[in-house]
C-alpha positions in Angstrom: 21.6 -0.1 -17.4 21.5 1.3 -13.9 20.5 4.9 -13.2 23.5 7.2 -12.6 22.1 10.2 -10.8 23.5 13.8 -11.0 24.9 14.2 -7.5 25.3 17.7 -6.1 28.6 19.2 -4.9 28.4 17.2 -1.7 27.9 14.0 -3.5 24.2 13.8 -2.6 20.9 13.4 -4.4 17.4 13.9 -3.0 15.2 10.8 -3.0 11.4 10.9 -2.8 9.9 7.8 -1.3 6.5 6.6 -2.5 4.3 3.7 -1.4 4.3 1.5 -4.6 0.8 0.2 -3.9 -1.1 3.2 -2.5 0.8 5.9 -4.3 1.2 7.9 -1.1 4.4 10.0 -0.8 6.0 8.8 2.4 9.2 10.9 2.9 12.1 12.6 1.3 15.7 11.9 2.3 19.2 12.1 0.7 21.3 9.4 -0.9 25.0 9.2 -1.9 26.6 6.6 -4.1 27.2 4.2 -1.2 23.6 4.3 0.1 22.4 3.9 -3.5 24.6 0.8 -3.9 23.4 -0.7 -0.6 19.8 0.0 -1.6 20.2 -1.9 -4.9 22.2 -4.8 -3.3 20.0 -5.4 -0.3 16.6 -4.4 -1.6 16.1 -2.3 1.5 16.3 1.5 1.1 19.4 3.2 2.6 20.1 6.9 2.9 22.8 9.3 3.9 22.1 11.2 7.1 23.4 14.8 6.7 23.0 15.5 10.5 25.0 12.4 11.6 27.2 12.3 8.5 26.7 8.5 8.3 24.9 5.9 6.3 21.3 5.2 7.4 19.3 2.1 6.8 15.7 3.2 7.2 14.0 1.2 9.9 17.3 -0.1 11.4 16.1 0.5 14.9 12.3 0.8 14.5 11.9 -2.1 12.2 9.9 0.1 9.8 12.0 -0.7 6.8 11.3 0.2 3.2 11.5 -2.7 0.7 12.5 -1.4 -2.7 10.2 -2.1 -5.7 11.6 0.3 -8.2 14.1 3.2 -8.6 13.4 6.0 -11.0 15.1 9.3 -11.8 13.5 12.6 -13.0 14.2 14.1 -16.4 17.3 15.9 -15.1 18.6 13.0 -13.2 19.0 15.1 -10.0 16.2 13.6 -8.0 15.4 9.9 -7.4 12.1 8.3 -6.8 12.1 5.1 -4.7 8.8 3.1 -5.0 8.6 0.9 -2.0 6.6 -1.4 0.2 6.7 0.0 3.7 6.9 -2.3 6.7 5.1 0.1 9.1 4.9 3.9 9.4 7.5 5.8 7.5 7.7 8.8 9.8 9.5 8.7 13.1 6.4 10.2 14.8 4.5 7.1 14.0 2.5 8.7 11.2 2.0 6.8 7.9 4.0 9.5 6.1 6.1 12.5 7.1 3.6 14.7 5.2 0.9 15.0 7.9 0.6 18.8 8.2 -1.8 20.6 5.8 -1.5 24.2 4.6 -4.7 25.0 6.6 -2.9 24.0 9.8 -4.7 20.7 10.3 -3.0 17.5 11.1 -4.0 14.0 10.0 -2.3 10.6 9.4 -0.4 12.0 6.5 -2.4 10.1 3.9 -4.5 12.2 1.5 -8.1 11.4 1.0 -8.1 8.0 -0.6 -9.3 7.7 -4.2 -9.8 4.7 -6.5 -7.7 1.7 -5.7 -6.2 3.6 -2.7 -9.4 3.1 -0.9 -9.0 -0.7 -1.2 -5.3 -0.4 -0.2 -6.2 1.6 3.0 -9.0 -0.8 3.8 -6.7 -3.8 3.4 -4.1 -2.2 5.7 -6.8 -1.6 8.4 -8.1 -5.2 8.1 -4.5 -6.5 8.4 -4.0 -4.4 11.5 -7.2 -5.7 13.1 -6.2 -9.3 12.3 -2.6 -9.0 13.7 -3.4 -6.8 16.8 -1.7 -8.4 19.9 -4.5 -7.0 22.1 -7.4 -6.8 19.7 -10.2 -4.3 20.2 -13.8 -5.4 19.8 -14.8 -4.8 16.2 -17.0 -6.3 13.6 -14.0 -7.2 11.5 -12.3 -9.0 14.4 -15.5 -10.9 15.2 -15.6 -12.2 11.7 -12.0 -13.2 11.6 -12.3 -14.9 15.0 -15.4 -16.8 13.9 -13.4 -18.2 10.9 -14.1 -18.9 7.3 -17.6 -20.5 7.7 -19.0 -17.2 9.1 -17.1 -15.1 6.5 -18.4 -17.3 3.7 -22.0 -17.0 5.0 -21.7 -13.2 5.0 -20.3 -13.2 1.4 -23.2 -15.4 0.3 -25.7 -13.1 2.1 -24.2 -9.9 0.7 -24.0 -11.4 -2.8 -27.7 -12.3 -2.7 -28.6 -8.8 -1.5 -26.7 -7.2 -4.3 -28.3 -9.5 -6.8 -31.7 -8.5 -5.5 -31.0 -4.8 -6.0 -29.2 -4.9 -9.3 -32.3 -5.3 -11.6 -34.4 -2.4 -10.3 -32.9 -1.1 -7.0 -31.9 2.5 -6.6 -28.4 3.4 -7.5 -27.7 4.2 -3.8 -28.8 0.6 -2.8 -26.7 -1.0 -5.5 -23.6 1.0 -4.5 -24.2 0.2 -0.8 -24.6 -3.5 -1.4 -21.6 -3.6 -3.7 -19.5 -2.0 -1.0 -20.7 -4.6 1.5 -19.8 -7.5 -0.8 -16.3 -6.1 -1.5 -15.7 -5.5 2.2 -16.6 -9.1 3.1 -14.5 -10.5 0.2 -11.6 -8.5 1.5 -12.1 -9.9 5.0 -11.9 -13.4 3.5 -8.6 -12.4 1.7 -7.3 -11.0 5.0 -8.1 -14.3 6.7 -6.2 -16.1 4.0 -3.3 -13.6 4.2 -3.7 -12.9 0.5 -2.7 -9.3 -0.2 -4.9 -7.1 -2.4 -1.8 -6.4 -4.5 -2.1 -9.9 -5.9 -5.7 -9.2 -7.0 -4.6 -5.9 -8.6 -1.7 -7.7 -10.4 -4.1 -10.4 -11.7 -6.5 -7.7 -13.1 -3.6 -5.9 -14.7 -2.4 -9.1 -16.3 -5.8 -9.5 -18.0 -5.7 -6.1 -19.7 -5.7 -6.5 -23.5 -6.8 -10.2 -23.2 -10.2 -11.2 -24.5 -12.5 -12.5 -21.7 -13.2 -15.6 -23.7 -9.5 -16.3 -24.2 -8.7 -15.6 -20.5 -11.5 -18.1 -19.4 -10.3 -20.7 -21.8 -6.7 -20.4 -20.5 -7.9 -21.6 -17.0 -9.0 -25.0 -18.3 
């Protein structure tokens, strides 16, 4: 059954927009019944612009659309949460999110300090940007991507060997550093293959609650 939000006296309900992968809050806007219907039907988030008094397809002119993953309502039904996959910056200023000012007066890209899987999501976004840049800047990542898979595979083998050498008796710091190096180069390979990290996360999630022996046997 579809969510039926509790609209206010003007027929509107606030909608919080969140990056479904990174968890970052991107923006807050308003929806009415028509924009909610269009969001559901098209899979692209639509809002109601109070200033223009008109329907508003996010990214209609900029191309920075929001692909809907899931709609949720809060316990009172008077606020919606749209979990999305953003196609570019959410803010009209070009920032990743509209929330780029801190209480201390500082400004950043609007993304809180990354934690956990968010670190990998942010890194994957940077790698994608380096790969797709029309006028690429010189960088280590771009040099690997330009060199192609043989070079990337050689680096994965090298970093894997260095991690294996540190694991038995190396310091914790060295083990952590070599692990980070290996993960980075594996992610460069995925970037080259255009395989998103979300697929890796989904595969790991699929394995929860499954015995490792059972999971390995299922591959045969």
